[in-house]
C-alpha positions as CSV (number, residue, x, y, z in Angstrom):
1,M,-5.5,-47.3,2.5
2,R,-2.0,-47.8,0.9
3,P,0.0,-44.6,0.9
4,F,0.1,-42.6,-2.4
5,R,3.3,-44.1,-4.4
6,G,5.3,-40.8,-4.8
7,K,5.0,-37.2,-5.3
8,D,4.0,-37.9,-9.1
9,E,0.9,-39.8,-8.2
10,F,0.1,-37.2,-5.6
11,Q,0.0,-34.5,-7.6
12,R,-1.8,-36.4,-10.5
13,I,-4.6,-37.2,-8.2
14,F,-4.9,-33.7,-6.4
15,D,-4.9,-32.3,-10.1
16,R,-7.7,-34.9,-10.7
17,L,-9.7,-33.7,-7.5
18,F,-9.5,-30.2,-8.1
19,T,-10.6,-30.6,-11.8
20,A,-13.7,-32.4,-10.4
21,L,-14.5,-29.9,-8.0
22,A,-13.4,-27.1,-10.3
23,T,-15.9,-28.5,-13.1
24,D,-19.0,-29.7,-10.6
25,P,-21.9,-27.6,-11.8
26,E,-23.0,-27.2,-7.8
27,I,-20.2,-27.5,-5.6
28,G,-17.5,-25.5,-7.9
29,P,-19.6,-22.1,-8.3
30,K,-20.4,-22.5,-4.4
31,L,-16.9,-22.9,-3.7
32,A,-15.5,-20.2,-5.7
33,A,-18.4,-17.8,-4.3
34,T,-16.7,-18.0,-0.6
35,K,-13.6,-16.2,-2.4
36,T,-11.5,-18.0,-0.2
37,P,-8.0,-18.7,-1.5
38,Q,-6.2,-21.7,0.1
39,R,-3.1,-23.0,0.6
40,F,-2.0,-26.6,1.5
41,V,1.6,-27.5,2.2
42,F,1.8,-31.4,2.0
43,E,4.2,-32.1,4.9
44,G,6.9,-34.3,4.0
45,S,6.2,-34.1,0.3
46,G,7.9,-31.0,-0.9
47,L,4.5,-30.2,-2.3
48,V,2.4,-27.0,-1.7
49,L,-0.8,-26.3,-3.6
50,N,-2.7,-23.2,-3.8
51,V,-6.2,-22.9,-4.9
52,T,-8.6,-19.8,-5.7
53,H,-11.4,-19.2,-7.5
54,A,-11.4,-18.7,-11.4
55,N,-12.0,-15.6,-13.0
56,A,-15.2,-14.6,-14.8
57,K,-14.4,-15.6,-18.1
58,T,-13.0,-19.1,-17.1
59,A,-16.3,-19.7,-14.8
60,K,-18.6,-18.9,-17.5
61,K,-16.6,-22.0,-19.3
62,G,-17.6,-24.1,-16.2
63,R,-14.4,-24.0,-14.4
64,H,-14.9,-22.6,-11.3
65,L,-11.5,-23.2,-9.4
66,M,-7.7,-22.7,-10.3
67,W,-5.0,-23.9,-8.9
68,V,-1.3,-24.1,-8.9
69,W,1.8,-26.1,-7.4
70,G,4.3,-24.3,-5.6
71,D,4.3,-20.9,-4.5
72,R,6.3,-19.2,-7.3
73,K,3.6,-19.3,-9.5
74,R,0.7,-17.8,-7.2
75,T,-0.5,-14.5,-8.1
76,W,-2.9,-14.5,-5.2
77,E,-2.6,-14.7,-1.0
78,P,-4.4,-17.3,0.6
79,V,-6.7,-16.3,3.1
80,V,-6.3,-19.8,4.8
81,S,-3.2,-21.9,4.9
82,M,-3.0,-25.5,6.1
83,T,-0.4,-27.9,6.6
84,M,-1.0,-31.8,6.6
85,A,0.6,-34.8,5.7
86,P,-0.5,-36.3,2.2
87,D,-2.5,-39.2,3.8
88,V,-4.6,-36.7,5.6
89,A,-5.5,-34.6,2.9
90,N,-6.2,-37.8,1.3
91,R,-9.0,-38.8,3.9
92,Y,-9.7,-35.1,4.4
93,F,-11.3,-35.1,0.9
94,Q,-12.5,-38.1,1.1
95,G,-14.9,-36.9,4.1
96,K,-13.3,-39.5,6.5
97,E,-11.0,-36.8,8.5
98,N,-12.9,-35.0,11.1
99,I,-11.7,-31.3,10.4
100,P,-12.2,-29.5,13.9
101,L,-10.5,-32.5,15.8
102,A,-7.7,-32.8,13.4
103,I,-7.1,-28.9,13.9
104,A,-7.7,-29.1,17.7
105,R,-5.2,-32.1,18.0
106,K,-2.5,-30.5,15.2
107,I,-3.1,-33.3,12.5
108,I,-4.0,-30.8,10.5
109,V,-2.0,-27.1,11.4
110,L,-3.7,-23.9,10.7
111,D,-0.9,-21.7,9.6
112,T,-2.9,-18.8,8.8
113,G,-6.6,-17.9,8.6
114,D,-9.2,-18.3,10.7
115,L,-11.0,-21.7,12.0
116,A,-14.3,-20.3,10.7
117,R,-13.5,-19.8,7.1
118,V,-12.2,-23.3,6.9
119,L,-15.5,-24.6,8.4
120,D,-17.7,-22.8,6.3
121,L,-16.1,-24.7,3.6
122,L,-16.7,-28.2,4.7
123,P,-20.5,-28.1,4.2
124,I,-19.9,-27.0,0.7
125,V,-17.6,-29.8,0.1
126,A,-19.4,-32.5,2.0
127,P,-21.9,-33.8,-0.8
128,F,-18.4,-34.1,-3.2
129,H,-16.8,-36.8,-1.0
130,R,-19.3,-39.6,-2.4
131,K,-18.2,-38.3,-5.8
132,W,-14.7,-38.4,-5.3
133,V,-14.4,-42.0,-3.7
134,A,-16.4,-43.0,-6.8
135,I,-14.2,-41.4,-9.0
136,L,-11.1,-43.1,-7.3
137,K,-12.8,-46.3,-7.7
138,A,-13.4,-45.9,-11.3
139,E,-10.1,-44.4,-12.4
140,G,-8.3,-47.3,-10.7
141,F,-7.1,-45.8,-7.4
142,A,-8.6,-47.9,-5.0
143,H,-5.3,-48.3,-3.1
144,L,-6.0,-44.6,-1.9
145,L,-9.8,-45.5,-0.3
146,A,-9.9,-44.4,3.4
C-alpha cells in the first residue's frame, strides 16, 4: 500500500467511500439507524470529516448518511470523535485494522464518546469491506489497497 497522493486524493476517496456506504441498501440504513454521528480527524493532513445520519427525506431517496469536511459546516454534534493517520483510516475501512487493538495501542485515539458505540458499528460495516476493496480496484486506486 502506498500513501495517498495528497489531500485532494484523500478527500476524493473518502467522499466516494461515504457515498458507497450511504447508498448501500443494507448498510446505509443500518448505519443511519444507530444515530451515532462521528467526527474523524486525520492526523497530519489538516482534514476533519463529520458524518451523521441523513434526514428522512434524503433517506427516502436512498442516501442514508450525510457528511461535511471540516467543523464549520457541521450542524450536529458528534457522539464519537476519533483521531487517526490517513493510512490507518484507509486500512480501517478495508477491514485491515483491528479497531479495539488500534485504540488500545493509541494508533486510533478515541477523543470523545465511548468505545462501546464504536464497537457497535463494526459488525454493520464489516460486510462492506470487500465491496470497498472491489471499488478501489475497479476505479483505479489499487495503490491504496492494504
